[in-house]
MIVOVEX-280520 format. One record per residue: residue number from 1; x negated, y negated, z negated of N, C-alpha, C, CB in turn; residue in three letters. Coordinates in steps of 0.05 Angstrom, whole numbers, plus 32768, in hexadecimal, padded with zeros to 4 digits. Atoms other than C-alpha are relative to their C-alpha. Glycine has a CB too. Layout:
BEGIN
{atom NUM,{X,Y,Z},{X,Y,Z},{X,Y,Z},{X,Y,Z},ALA}
...
//
This chain:
BEGIN
{atom 1,{800F,7FE3,8007},{7D6F,7E15,834E},{7FF6,7FFF,7FE8},{7FE9,8009,8013},UNK}
{atom 2,{8009,8007,8015},{7D4D,7E13,8310},{7FE2,8006,800B},{800E,800E,7FE7},UNK}
{atom 3,{801F,7FFE,7FF7},{7D04,7E0C,8324},{7FE9,7FF4,7FEA},{7FFD,7FEE,801D},UNK}
{atom 4,{8012,7FFE,8010},{7CC4,7E15,82FE},{7FE6,7FEF,8012},{7FFD,8021,7FF9},UNK}
{atom 5,{800E,800E,7FF0},{7C92,7DDD,831E},{7FE1,7FFA,7FF5},{8010,7FE8,8004},UNK}
{atom 6,{8021,8002,800A},{7C40,7DE6,8318},{7FFE,7FE8,8008},{7FE8,8015,800C},UNK}
{atom 7,{8012,801D,7FF5},{7C20,7DA4,8317},{7FE4,8003,7FF6},{800C,7FE1,7FF2},UNK}
{atom 8,{801E,8000,8003},{7BDA,7D98,8320},{7FFB,7FE7,7FF1},{7FF0,8002,801D},UNK}
{atom 9,{7FFD,8018,8008},{7BDF,7D53,8313},{8013,7FF3,7FFC},{7FF7,7FF6,800B},UNK}
{atom 10,{7FEE,800D,8000},{7C08,7D17,8308},{8008,7FF3,801E},{7FFA,7FEF,7FED},UNK}
{atom 11,{7FFC,800D,7FE1},{7BFC,7CF7,834D},{800A,8009,8010},{7FEF,7FFA,800E},UNK}
{atom 12,{7FF0,7FEE,7FF6},{7C0E,7D34,836E},{8019,8011,7FFC},{7FF4,800A,8001},UNK}
{atom 13,{7FDD,7FF6,800B},{7C4D,7D3A,8349},{8013,7FEF,800E},{8007,7FFA,7FDB},UNK}
{atom 14,{7FF4,8010,7FFD},{7C64,7CFC,8361},{8019,8006,8015},{7FEE,7FEF,8005},UNK}
{atom 15,{7FEF,7FFB,7FF5},{7C86,7D0F,839B},{800E,8023,7FFC},{7FF5,7FF7,8019},UNK}
{atom 16,{7FEC,7FE0,7FFC},{7C9C,7D5E,8391},{8017,7FEE,7FE6},{7FE9,802E,7FF0},UNK}
{atom 17,{7FE5,8000,800F},{7CC2,7D44,8353},{800C,7FED,800B},{8001,7FFC,7FE2},UNK}
{atom 18,{7FEF,8013,7FF5},{7CE2,7D0B,8379},{8018,8014,800A},{7FF2,7FEE,8019},UNK}
{atom 19,{7FF1,7FEF,7FF5},{7CFB,7D41,83A9},{8017,8014,7FED},{7FEB,800F,800F},UNK}
{atom 20,{7FEB,7FF1,800E},{7D14,7D6F,8375},{8014,7FF8,7FF2},{7FF8,800D,7FF2},UNK}
{atom 21,{7FE6,8010,800F},{7D3C,7D3D,8353},{8019,8001,8018},{7FF6,7FD9,7FF7},UNK}
{atom 22,{7FF3,8009,7FF1},{7D58,7D27,8390},{8011,8016,800F},{7FF1,7FF1,800C},UNK}
{atom 23,{7FF5,7FE9,8000},{7D6B,7D67,83A4},{8016,8017,7FE9},{7FEA,8007,8005},UNK}
{atom 24,{7FF4,7FF5,8011},{7D8A,7D77,8366},{7FF9,800F,7FEF},{800D,8007,8008},UNK}
{atom 25,{8008,7FE6,8010},{7D66,7DAE,834C},{7FF3,7FF5,7FDC},{7FE3,8014,8016},UNK}
{atom 26,{8007,8001,8019},{7D5A,7DB8,8300},{7FDC,8003,7FF6},{8012,8016,7FF6},UNK}
{atom 27,{8024,7FFC,7FF9},{7D06,7DB7,82F2},{7FFD,8003,7FED},{7FEA,7FEC,800A},UNK}
{atom 28,{800D,8007,8017},{7CD9,7DB6,82C2},{7FDC,8005,800D},{800C,8018,7FE2},UNK}
{atom 29,{801B,7FFE,7FF0},{7C8A,7DB5,82CD},{7FEB,8017,7FF3},{7FF2,7FE3,7FFF},UNK}
{atom 30,{8013,7FE6,8001},{7C4A,7DE4,82C4},{7FEF,7FFB,8003},{8002,8014,800E},UNK}
{atom 31,{8014,800F,7FFD},{7C10,7DBC,82B7},{7FE3,801F,7FF7},{8005,7FDF,7FE7},UNK}
{atom 32,{801D,7FF4,8003},{7BD8,7DF6,82BB},{7FEE,8003,8010},{7FFF,8014,7FF9},UNK}
{atom 33,{801B,8009,7FF1},{7B9A,7DF1,82D4},{7FE8,8000,7FFA},{7FFF,7FEB,8006},UNK}
{atom 34,{8013,7FFC,8010},{7B64,7E12,82B4},{7FE5,7FFB,8006},{8002,8014,7FFA},UNK}
{atom 35,{801B,8008,7FEE},{7B35,7E02,82EE},{7FF9,7FE8,7FF5},{8006,7FFC,8023},UNK}
{atom 36,{8009,801B,7FF9},{7B2F,7DB8,82E0},{7FE9,8001,7FE5},{801C,7FE5,8000},UNK}
{atom 37,{800D,8005,800A},{7AED,7DA7,82C2},{7FF6,7FE7,8003},{7FF6,800F,8000},UNK}
{atom 38,{8009,8000,801A},{7AD5,7D80,8295},{801D,8008,7FEC},{7FF1,7FE0,7FFB},UNK}
{atom 39,{7FED,7FF9,8017},{7B03,7D8F,8259},{8010,7FE6,7FFB},{7FF0,800A,7FE3},UNK}
{atom 40,{7FFC,801C,8000},{7B08,7D46,8251},{8012,7FF0,801C},{7FE2,7FF5,7FFE},UNK}
{atom 41,{7FF6,7FF5,7FE0},{7B24,7D48,82A2},{801B,8003,7FF5},{7FF2,8021,8010},UNK}
{atom 42,{7FE8,7FF1,7FFC},{7B57,7D74,8293},{8015,7FF3,7FE9},{7FFB,8023,7FFD},UNK}
{atom 43,{7FE8,800D,800F},{7B75,7D53,8255},{8005,7FE4,800C},{7FFA,7FFE,7FE0},UNK}
{atom 44,{8006,8021,7FF4},{7B6C,7D0A,827A},{801D,800A,8014},{7FD6,7FF6,8016},UNK}
{atom 45,{7FF6,7FF6,7FF7},{7B99,7D31,82AA},{801B,8009,7FFC},{7FF4,800A,8003},UNK}
{atom 46,{7FE6,7FF4,800F},{7BC9,7D4E,827E},{8010,7FEA,7FF7},{7FFA,8011,7FE6},UNK}
{atom 47,{7FF7,800E,8015},{7BDE,7D15,825C},{800C,7FEA,8022},{7FE2,7FF4,7FE0},UNK}
{atom 48,{7FED,8005,7FF1},{7BED,7CF4,829D},{801C,8012,800F},{7FF2,7FF7,800D},UNK}
{atom 49,{7FE9,7FF2,7FFE},{7C18,7D28,82AC},{8017,7FFE,7FEE},{7FFA,8015,8000},UNK}
{atom 50,{7FEF,7FFE,8018},{7C36,7D25,826B},{8011,7FE4,8006},{7FED,8002,7FE1},UNK}
{atom 51,{7FF1,801A,7FFF},{7C47,7CD6,8274},{800F,7FFD,801C},{7FEC,7FE7,7FF9},UNK}
{atom 52,{7FF0,8001,7FE1},{7C64,7CE7,82BF},{8016,800C,7FFB},{7FF3,8010,801A},UNK}
{atom 53,{7FED,7FF0,800B},{7C93,7D18,829F},{8012,7FF2,7FEB},{7FF2,8016,7FF4},UNK}
{atom 54,{7FE7,801B,8019},{7CAD,7CE3,8264},{8009,7FE8,800F},{7FEC,7FED,7FDE},UNK}
{atom 55,{7FF2,8010,7FE4},{7CB3,7CAD,829E},{8018,8012,8012},{7FE3,7FF9,8019},UNK}
{atom 56,{7FF0,7FF6,7FE8},{7CD6,7CDC,82CC},{8019,8017,7FF1},{7FE8,8011,8019},UNK}
{atom 57,{7FEF,7FF3,800D},{7CFC,7D02,8297},{8003,8022,8008},{8018,7FF0,8003},UNK}
{atom 58,{8004,7FDE,8000},{7CE2,7D4E,82A2},{7FF1,800D,7FEF},{7FF4,800A,8018},UNK}
{atom 59,{800C,7FFA,8015},{7CD4,7D7B,8273},{7FE3,8012,8008},{8016,800E,7FED},UNK}
{atom 60,{800F,7FF3,8000},{7C92,7DA0,826B},{7FF5,801D,7FF0},{7FF7,7FF0,8000},UNK}
{atom 61,{800A,7FE8,8005},{7C80,7DED,8263},{7FE2,8005,7FF8},{8006,800D,8015},UNK}
{atom 62,{8025,8004,8000},{7C43,7DF0,823B},{7FF6,8015,800D},{7FEF,7FFF,7FE2},UNK}
{atom 63,{800F,7FF0,7FF5},{7C08,7E13,824D},{7FDF,7FFB,7FF4},{8006,7FFC,801D},UNK}
{atom 64,{8017,8005,800D},{7BC3,7E22,8234},{7FED,7FF6,8011},{7FF6,8014,7FF4},UNK}
{atom 65,{8012,7FFD,7FF7},{7B83,7E07,824D},{7FEE,801B,8005},{7FF8,7FF1,7FF5},UNK}
{atom 66,{8017,7FEB,8001},{7B5C,7E49,8260},{7FED,7FFE,8015},{800A,801B,8001},UNK}
{atom 67,{801F,7FFF,7FF0},{7B1F,7E38,8281},{7FF3,801C,8005},{7FE9,7FEF,7FEC},UNK}
{atom 68,{8009,7FEA,8006},{7B02,7E77,826F},{800A,8017,8011},{8005,8004,7FE6},UNK}
{atom 69,{7FED,7FEE,7FED},{7B3A,7E9B,829A},{7FF4,7FFE,8019},{801E,7FF7,8002},UNK}
{atom 70,{7FFE,8008,7FEA},{7B26,7E78,82CF},{7FE2,8004,800D},{800B,7FE5,7FFE},UNK}
{atom 71,{8019,7FF4,7FF7},{7ADE,7E86,82D2},{7FF9,8016,8004},{7FF1,7FFC,7FF5},UNK}
{atom 72,{8001,7FE2,7FFC},{7AE7,7ECC,82C9},{800D,8007,8019},{800E,8010,7FEA},UNK}
{atom 73,{7FF7,7FF9,7FE9},{7B0F,7ECD,8306},{7FF0,7FF2,801B},{801C,7FF9,7FFD},UNK}
{atom 74,{800B,8007,7FEC},{7AE4,7EA2,8334},{7FEA,800A,7FFB},{8001,7FE8,8007},UNK}
{atom 75,{8018,7FF6,7FFE},{7AA8,7EC9,8321},{7FF1,8008,801E},{8002,8014,7FF0},UNK}
{atom 76,{800E,7FF7,7FE5},{7A79,7ED3,8362},{8019,7FF4,8017},{7FFB,802B,8002},UNK}
{atom 77,{7FF0,800C,7FEA},{7AB2,7EAA,838B},{7FFC,7FE2,8003},{801E,8005,7FFC},UNK}
{atom 78,{8003,8010,7FFC},{7A94,7E70,838D},{8004,7FEF,8016},{7FF4,8004,7FFA},UNK}
{atom 79,{8002,800D,7FDE},{7A98,7E5C,83D6},{8022,7FF9,8000},{7FF5,801F,801F},UNK}
{atom 80,{7FE3,800C,8009},{7ADB,7E30,83D7},{8012,8015,800F},{8008,7FDD,800A},UNK}
{atom 81,{7FE9,7FE8,7FF0},{7AFA,7E69,840E},{8008,801C,7FEE},{7FF0,800D,8020},UNK}
{atom 82,{7FF4,7FE8,801D},{7AFD,7E9B,83CE},{8005,7FF3,7FE7},{7FE9,8019,7FF6},UNK}
{atom 83,{7FFA,8015,8020},{7AFE,7E63,8391},{801A,7FFC,8002},{7FF0,7FDF,7FFC},UNK}
{atom 84,{7FE6,800A,8003},{7B3B,7E45,83AB},{8016,800C,8001},{8003,7FF0,800F},UNK}
{atom 85,{7FEB,7FE8,8001},{7B67,7E7E,83BA},{8004,800B,7FE6},{7FF8,8018,800F},UNK}
{atom 86,{8004,7FEB,8014},{7B51,7E9D,837F},{8009,7FEB,7FEA},{7FE0,800E,7FFF},UNK}
{atom 87,{7FF4,8011,8013},{7B5F,7E5C,8350},{801F,7FFC,7FFF},{7FF4,7FE7,8004},UNK}
{atom 88,{7FDD,800B,7FF7},{7BA6,7E4D,8376},{800E,801D,7FF4},{8008,7FF9,802E},UNK}
{atom 89,{7FF3,7FE5,7FFE},{7BBD,7E9D,836B},{8009,7FFE,7FD8},{7FE3,8021,800E},UNK}
{atom 90,{8000,8001,801C},{7BA6,7E91,831D},{8014,7FED,7FF0},{7FE6,7FF9,7FF9},UNK}
{atom 91,{7FED,8018,800B},{7BCF,7E50,8312},{8019,800B,8009},{7FFA,7FDF,800C},UNK}
{atom 92,{7FE6,8006,7FF8},{7C0A,7E68,833B},{800E,801C,7FF6},{8002,7FF8,8020},UNK}
{atom 93,{7FEF,7FF1,8011},{7C11,7EA9,8319},{8004,8001,7FEA},{7FFF,8011,8001},UNK}
{atom 94,{7FF8,8012,8014},{7C0E,7E8A,82DC},{801C,7FEF,7FFB},{7FEF,7FF1,8003},UNK}
{atom 95,{7FE7,800F,7FFA},{7C48,7E62,82F5},{8013,800D,7FFC},{8003,7FF6,8018},UNK}
{atom 96,{7FE5,7FF2,8004},{7C74,7E9A,8302},{8002,800C,7FE4},{8004,8017,8014},UNK}
{atom 97,{7FFA,7FF5,801F},{7C6C,7EBD,82BE},{800D,7FEF,7FF3},{7FE7,8006,7FED},UNK}
{atom 98,{7FF2,8012,8017},{7C7D,7E7C,829B},{8015,7FFD,8009},{7FF6,7FE5,7FFA},UNK}
{atom 99,{7FDE,8001,7FF9},{7CB9,7E70,82CA},{8015,8020,7FF4},{8001,7FFE,802A},UNK}
{atom 100,{7FF7,7FDC,800D},{7CC9,7EC1,82B8},{800E,7FF6,7FE4},{7FDB,801B,7FF7},UNK}
{atom 101,{7FFE,800A,8022},{7CC0,7EAD,826D},{8017,7FE8,7FF9},{7FDE,7FF1,7FF6},UNK}
{atom 102,{7FF9,8017,8004},{7CE3,7E72,8270},{801A,7FFC,800C},{7FEE,7FEF,8007},UNK}
{atom 103,{7FED,8003,7FF5},{7D22,7E80,8298},{8007,7FF6,8017},{8009,7FFA,7FF5},UNK}
{atom 104,{8000,800D,7FF1},{7D14,7E62,82D3},{8007,8012,801B},{7FE9,7FF3,7FFC},UNK}
{atom 105,{7FFA,7FEC,7FF3},{7D30,7E82,8312},{7FEA,7FFA,8026},{8027,8001,7FFD},UNK}
{atom 106,{8017,8005,7FEB},{7CF9,7E65,8345},{7FDF,7FE5,7FF9},{8016,7FF4,801E},UNK}
{atom 107,{8011,800F,8003},{7CBB,7E43,8348},{7FED,7FF4,8015},{7FF6,800B,7FF0},UNK}
{atom 108,{800F,800B,7FEA},{7C8C,7E13,8377},{7FEC,7FEF,7FF3},{8010,7FF0,8015},UNK}
{atom 109,{8014,8014,8002},{7C4D,7DE8,8378},{7FF7,7FEE,8014},{7FEE,800B,7FF9},UNK}
{atom 110,{800D,801A,7FF0},{7C2C,7DA3,837F},{7FEF,8009,8016},{7FEC,7FEC,7FED},UNK}
{atom 111,{801C,7FF0,7FE0},{7BF6,7DCC,83A4},{800E,8003,801B},{7FF4,802B,7FFA},UNK}
{atom 112,{8000,7FFC,7FE0},{7C1E,7DCF,83DF},{8009,7FE0,8008},{801A,801C,800B},UNK}
{atom 113,{7FFC,801A,7FFC},{7C23,7D7C,83E0},{7FE4,7FF9,800E},{8008,7FF0,7FE5},UNK}
{atom 114,{8020,800A,7FF9},{7BD2,7D77,83E7},{7FFA,8003,8025},{7FE5,801B,7FED},UNK}
{atom 115,{8012,7FFE,7FE3},{7BB3,7D68,842F},{7FE4,800F,7FFE},{7FF8,7FDF,800D},UNK}
{atom 116,{8024,7FF9,8005},{7B6F,7D89,8412},{8004,801D,7FF5},{7FEB,7FE8,7FE5},UNK}
{atom 117,{8006,7FE4,8001},{7B89,7DCB,8403},{800C,800F,8011},{8005,800A,7FEA},UNK}
{atom 118,{7FF6,7FE7,7FE4},{7B9F,7E08,842F},{8013,8000,7FF5},{7FF3,8022,8008},UNK}
{atom 119,{7FE9,8000,8000},{7BE3,7E02,8436},{800D,8018,7FFD},{8006,7FF5,8012},UNK}
{atom 120,{7FF9,7FED,7FF8},{7BF5,7E3E,8450},{7FF3,801A,7FF1},{7FFD,7FFE,801A},UNK}
{atom 121,{8006,7FED,8017},{7BC8,7E69,8422},{800C,7FFF,7FE8},{7FE8,7FFF,7FF9},UNK}
{atom 122,{7FEB,800C,8015},{7BF1,7E45,83E9},{8017,8011,8004},{8008,7FE0,8004},UNK}
{atom 123,{7FE6,7FF9,7FF7},{7C2F,7E5B,8409},{8001,8016,7FF0},{8005,8005,801E},UNK}
{atom 124,{8001,7FDD,7FFD},{7C1D,7EA2,8415},{7FF8,800F,7FE0},{7FE1,800B,801B},UNK}
{atom 125,{8001,7FF4,8020},{7C07,7EAC,83CA},{801B,7FF5,7FF0},{7FE0,7FF3,7FED},UNK}
{atom 126,{7FF3,7FFE,8004},{7C41,7E91,83B8},{8012,8012,8004},{8000,7FF4,8001},UNK}
{atom 127,{7FF4,7FEE,7FF1},{7C69,7EBC,83E5},{7FFD,801F,7FF5},{7FF6,7FFC,801B},UNK}
{atom 128,{800D,7FE5,8009},{7C48,7EF7,83C3},{8005,8001,7FE9},{7FE4,8005,8004},UNK}
{atom 129,{7FF9,8002,801A},{7C51,7EE4,8383},{8015,8000,7FF6},{7FFB,7FF1,7FF9},UNK}
{atom 130,{7FEC,7FFF,800B},{7C95,7EDB,8385},{800D,8018,800E},{800E,7FE7,8000},UNK}
{atom 131,{7FF9,7FE6,7FFA},{7CA6,7F1E,83AA},{7FF6,8019,7FED},{7FF7,8003,8019},UNK}
{atom 132,{8007,7FEA,8017},{7C77,7F46,836C},{8014,7FF6,7FEA},{7FDD,8001,7FF5},UNK}
{atom 133,{7FED,800E,8016},{7CA5,7F1C,833B},{8019,8002,8004},{7FFC,7FE3,7FFD},UNK}
{atom 134,{7FE9,8001,8000},{7CE4,7F17,8358},{800F,7FE7,8004},{8005,800A,7FED},UNK}
{atom 135,{7FF8,801A,8002},{7CED,7ED3,8351},{8001,7FE8,801A},{7FED,7FF8,7FEC},UNK}
{atom 136,{7FFE,8013,7FE4},{7CFA,7E9B,8388},{7FE7,7FF8,8000},{8014,7FE6,8003},UNK}
{atom 137,{8010,8016,7FF8},{7CCA,7E75,83A4},{8007,7FE6,800D},{7FEF,8009,800E},UNK}
{atom 138,{7FF4,8016,7FF2},{7CE5,7E2E,83B0},{7FE5,7FF2,8014},{800F,7FE8,7FE6},UNK}
{atom 139,{801B,8010,7FED},{7CB9,7E16,83F5},{8008,7FEA,800B},{7FF3,8011,8018},UNK}
{atom 140,{7FFB,801C,7FF5},{7CB7,7DD1,8406},{7FE3,7FF8,800F},{8007,7FEA,7FE5},UNK}
{atom 141,{8015,8014,7FF4},{7C7A,7DA9,8430},{8005,7FF1,7FE8},{8004,7FEF,8021},UNK}
{atom 142,{8005,8011,800D},{7C68,7D7B,83FE},{7FF3,7FEA,800B},{7FF6,8008,7FEF},UNK}
{atom 143,{801B,8017,8000},{7C30,7D5D,8427},{800B,7FE8,800B},{7FE4,8009,8014},UNK}
{atom 144,{7FF8,801B,7FF5},{7C64,7D2E,844A},{7FFC,7FE6,7FE9},{8020,8004,8009},UNK}
{atom 145,{8001,801D,8019},{7C64,7D04,8405},{7FE8,7FFC,7FEE},{801B,8003,7FE7},UNK}
{atom 146,{8017,7FFB,800F},{7C1F,7D11,83F2},{7FF8,7FDE,8007},{7FE9,801D,800C},UNK}
{atom 147,{8006,801B,8001},{7C09,7CC3,8408},{8011,7FF2,7FF3},{7FFE,7FF6,8016},UNK}
{atom 148,{7FEE,8005,800C},{7C42,7CAB,83EC},{8003,8004,7FE6},{800D,8007,8009},UNK}
{atom 149,{8004,7FF8,8018},{7C3C,7CCC,83AA},{7FEA,7FF0,7FF3},{7FFC,801C,8001},UNK}
{atom 150,{801C,800F,800F},{7BF2,7CB5,839C},{8003,7FDA,8009},{7FD9,8013,8013},UNK}
{atom 151,{8000,801A,8003},{7C06,7C72,83B6},{8013,7FF0,7FEB},{8005,7FF9,8016},UNK}
{atom 152,{7FE4,8003,8013},{7C42,7C71,8381},{7FF1,8001,7FE4},{801A,801B,8004},UNK}
{atom 153,{800F,8003,801E},{7C0C,7C8A,834B},{7FF2,7FED,7FFC},{7FEE,8014,7FF7},UNK}
{atom 154,{8014,8017,8005},{7BDA,7C51,835B},{8015,7FF6,7FF7},{7FEE,7FEF,8017},UNK}
{atom 155,{7FE9,8010,8003},{7C16,7C25,8353},{8003,7FFD,7FE3},{8017,800C,800D},UNK}
{atom 156,{7FF1,8003,801C},{7C2C,7C38,8315},{7FEB,8007,7FE5},{801C,8018,8000},UNK}
{atom 157,{801B,7FFF,8010},{7BE0,7C3D,82F4},{7FF5,8020,7FF4},{8007,7FEC,7FE4},UNK}
{atom 158,{800E,7FD9,8008},{7BD7,7C92,82F3},{7FE8,7FFB,8008},{800B,8020,8014},UNK}
{atom 159,{801F,7FFD,8000},{7B93,7CA5,82F6},{8006,8011,8015},{7FED,800C,7FE4},UNK}
{atom 160,{8002,7FFA,7FE9},{7B85,7CBE,8338},{7FE2,8010,8008},{8006,7FE6,800D},UNK}
{atom 161,{801A,7FF0,7FFF},{7B49,7CF5,8338},{7FFC,8001,801D},{8000,801E,7FF2},UNK}
{atom 162,{8000,7FFB,7FD8},{7B23,7CFE,837E},{7FE5,801C,7FFF},{7FEF,7FD6,801B},UNK}
{atom 163,{8010,7FDE,7FFE},{7B04,7D4C,836F},{8022,8011,7FF7},{7FDC,8007,7FDD},UNK}
{atom 164,{7FEA,7FEC,800D},{7B3A,7D82,8367},{7FFB,8007,7FE7},{8004,801A,800E},UNK}
{atom 165,{8001,7FFA,8014},{7B22,7D92,8324},{7FEE,8014,7FFB},{8014,8002,7FFA},UNK}
{atom 166,{800D,7FF0,8008},{7AF9,7DC7,8322},{7FDD,7FF9,8002},{800A,8016,800D},UNK}
{atom 167,{801B,800D,7FF8},{7AA9,7DB9,831B},{7FED,8008,8013},{7FF2,8000,7FED},UNK}
{atom 168,{800E,7FFC,7FE4},{7A9A,7DDD,8357},{800D,7FE4,8015},{800D,8025,800F},UNK}
{atom 169,{7FF3,8012,7FE8},{7ACB,7DA8,8381},{7FEC,7FE5,7FF4},{802D,7FFA,8000},UNK}
{atom 170,{8018,8018,8004},{7AA8,7D72,8352},{7FE9,8002,8006},{7FFB,7FF9,7FE9},UNK}
{atom 171,{8021,7FF9,7FF4},{7A5D,7D8C,836C},{8000,7FFD,8016},{7FF1,801B,7FFD},UNK}
{atom 172,{7FFE,8005,7FE3},{7A7A,7D8A,83AF},{8002,7FE5,800A},{8015,800C,8009},UNK}
{atom 173,{8001,801A,8006},{7A95,7D41,83A7},{7FED,7FED,8001},{8004,7FFE,7FEE},UNK}
{atom 174,{8014,800C,7FFF},{7A5D,7D27,838C},{7FE1,8003,8019},{7FFC,8005,7FE6},UNK}
{atom 175,{8011,7FFE,7FF3},{7A27,7D47,83BE},{800B,7FF3,801B},{7FF6,801B,8000},UNK}
{atom 176,{8003,8012,7FE5},{7A52,7D2F,83FA},{8000,7FE0,7FFB},{801A,8007,8014},UNK}
{atom 177,{8000,801B,7FFE},{7A51,7CED,83E3},{7FE0,7FF7,8005},{800F,7FF4,7FE4},UNK}
{atom 178,{801C,8003,7FF8},{7A06,7CEE,83DB},{7FF1,8009,8020},{7FF4,8010,7FEA},UNK}
{atom 179,{800D,7FF5,7FE3},{79FC,7D06,8425},{8011,7FE7,800D},{8008,8026,800D},UNK}
{atom 180,{7FF8,8018,7FED},{7A2A,7CCA,8438},{7FF7,7FE6,7FF9},{801D,7FFC,8004},UNK}
//
């Protein structure tokens, strides 16, 4: 299958890329993460994805950093139970459009590998987008390889961030650290 993989960061891409290769899929990645704050953080994560893509020999479909669009969509939705699904939808809908524009037959996301994200909500968003676009949604529970991917990323010297990426998740991380 020809799949466009939405990638949120290099460490989270480690296991899904390995799976797609082992299964013999043709694939490329889309690093589309307008939620990431600061811009320097975005550039650091983008650079790590590019480094991983070069090492593992896969292409990246270009996408712009549309932070304005992110803030437009999450206005009045700062609570994580509302903010995160809106953010996932924004990124996955862009992935589906990029897949169609670039001739892919399916899409998936590394977000399906994170034990910190709501897996079922992400899966449902992908299924809804697939139904609306006519694209196939390649579903795989990548969480089984999350720790393995993180361990590999650390061993290979990749940057491992400690928050999702948005300004709100960074604030939540700092506040949680203060309380501890």
